[in-house]
Phi, psi and omega in degrees: 000147176272121187263160162289158171233108185232127180059034178080009182237143173280122183221146172284172172298144183301328181279347186081001181288150177221165172237154176277140171257134185250132176286116182291346177285325183248339186077014183247145176298145179222350183198167174238158179224153179302138175252098188277146176230196191305318182298321181290316180295319176301317181296320180294316179292325177296318177297317179296323179294317178297317182290329183297331182304318181261326182298321182293341181268354177292152179279159176306322180292325177293318178294324176301315181298317177300313185289326175294321177295322178294319177298320178296321179293320176296321178298317180293333179255022186302320181291326176292318178296319178299312181299319179295317182294315181292319180298323185278338186239339182077014182288157176301136187298303187295321179294321179294320178298308188284321188269334187244306182294307180297317180298320180295321178296318177298318180295322177296322178295325175298312182298329179302324180267340188296327181293346181271003182226037178292146182257156177190177180291149177291140174286124179197184183264086177286337173236131184305132179083007181221141175249131180244147171210168183245133172256136169256123183237155173296147180288333178133241179260134185243129173260130186227143177236119183260153183268177181266350185283325175224073188302314180289308188291321178292329174296319176298314181300333182271308185286329184304299181291327181295313179291321180300326181279353176101015178267160167256159194228139164243112184252130174247110177284168177300150180294337180269345185221059181271357193296312185292320181298318179296318178294320177303313182292326176296316177296317182295335182297337178273356186237308183276152174301147181305137176089349180291320181229113182239144178235128173240122179273156177160196185254198182296325177296323175299315179300320179297321178296321180295313186280342180260359185295134183295340181283342182284130175269336179213142176236143184227137177221142164247119184181202181286162177297322178299315178295321179298321178295322177296319178295316179299320179294318178295321180293328183293337184301317178238025173059037169294154168281149180232145178233115191235116173246107195243211190288171178214163176210065194289129172270148166245112186264114188251113179271163187296335183269006182293155171285104190297314181299313180294324180294315179296317177299316180294322179292322177299321176290310185294333182268324192249356173303134180059033178060028182071008180273065184211127184291347175262359186299146171300125175237337182232117175263120178249115189236140179303134189295335181289343177242005192299316184296310181295316181299314183296319179300316181289324178296314180299318178299316180295317181294321182295341180270353177288157187228133171250133184197180182291170189297334183271355181280113184291345181265001182287129172285322179205166182261207183281164164296158194288325188204169184297320181296319179290323176299316179295323181294313180296316179301318182294324178301316181284320183291339182253023178300146175293162186298332183281351180266148182227138174270120181267335174204149178081216180081025184206164175291152174245122180080184182245352179241153175072196189238049181274133181229136185292147174297131195231136175236128181240132178239174178076013182280160176245156186302329182276354182296148180300324182292337177275322186271330184259157180279121179274317178061049179201183185278059184226127176234153175248158177235127174233161179244158176222153182258344183209164178299319180299316179295321178300316180292323178296316179295315182299315183277353188276042174223167182281345183267151184207054182265308187210155178203164174220154179236134182238108184196155173267352187269118182298318181298317178300315180299318181293316180296314184292320180296332176281326185277326182296125187266067183222152182289337177223130176234122176261150175239119180059029171197168178200122170111337179295141174227151179231152185299331186280347184247146184285153177226124178172161189245184177240180176050226184275011170273002173101194180209156187101158183240139167259161180063162176070177179290340176297326178295318178298319179298328178303330184260023176236163170239155185251128180238130174269128176242129180236130178249128172278143180275088181236000000 
């Protein structure tokens, strides 16, 4: 069974309740996990509160040492973490190792040092006879809800900056993918002081308990826009701070002068990595009408050659969708397309077991269509055309989501204008999907607010205090 980790100890749910974990490769249950309720969440927050008394007083260099030691421990257990992640998600083994496990360890090492370089106003006499300075302090206890699309890496993105800033954490992983988070906390129990990092497994009701708990000073979620709104509403009850990384509907804007081969290759990666279960994934291809026919034909050919298969298949581009509900959701998006839309490749289940869905390209869509406006979160892209740069920007910005976008062009001026006009938190030029620990990640509009990665993420988990001394 997958246990909670509270106060440095592996414990079942107080009620003894469990939930089944389903292998997305086969669609069959393979393990159980603790189903936490109020008593478990209370215990986790009580442990975090006890630990916060001393953890918040540690120096940045001390926290750096702890986190570097934790990163080394994760590195030493990398194959165990990889096996847990792949078993729980069905992702390709080698891609998960190189892109997620290794990347997450590197990101934790970045956060270990980031708390030692916080910025602030210079201490000086802004008022005659008085010296002012700014203190950055941890907000306190943080409640966090991690998603199922990147269980390991999103847990790192959450606990890394929160712990680096001096907070203690209660983390609730997704109900379908709690395995890696529990293992992370088990490893951390030998390194961090008890109660600094706690994990409670469970369902949506567990998540509601975590984000509404009165002990939390800040709550953070990576998930759908609907879930984010619920968290924001719960936080508003007692004026908690909220950090929301939510949905996306990323456009890839392809101009006529783009390197077509490189653009198609980049879009295939940006759209279908992790089965499109990425809020930054390319979902809308906007292509200049003068190249649209040739570009679309070549794009469809490239997409049709992509492969979805189980984790051990070295030729697999991506694995299964994460769970039955998500498989049904993606299928419904394609099955309910309006009559004017056409599927040029894909649009169907692959195999008879598990949640595999074919890479799919849809054309003939209109800007108001549900598939253009809503988040699909699967291996499905649409193609639209534009006649001018202004129209391209209007189409790209004409959705409620504003997390990520990309521009494909050889023209420097076009790239500069578009990157300024695109209303998204991240804009790539001639690439799509790479992220680095040193740069911020987060969206605008209904994609949420707050930043992951970079020193901005550490700042998200701090509060600012003005201290003034009179010269007496």
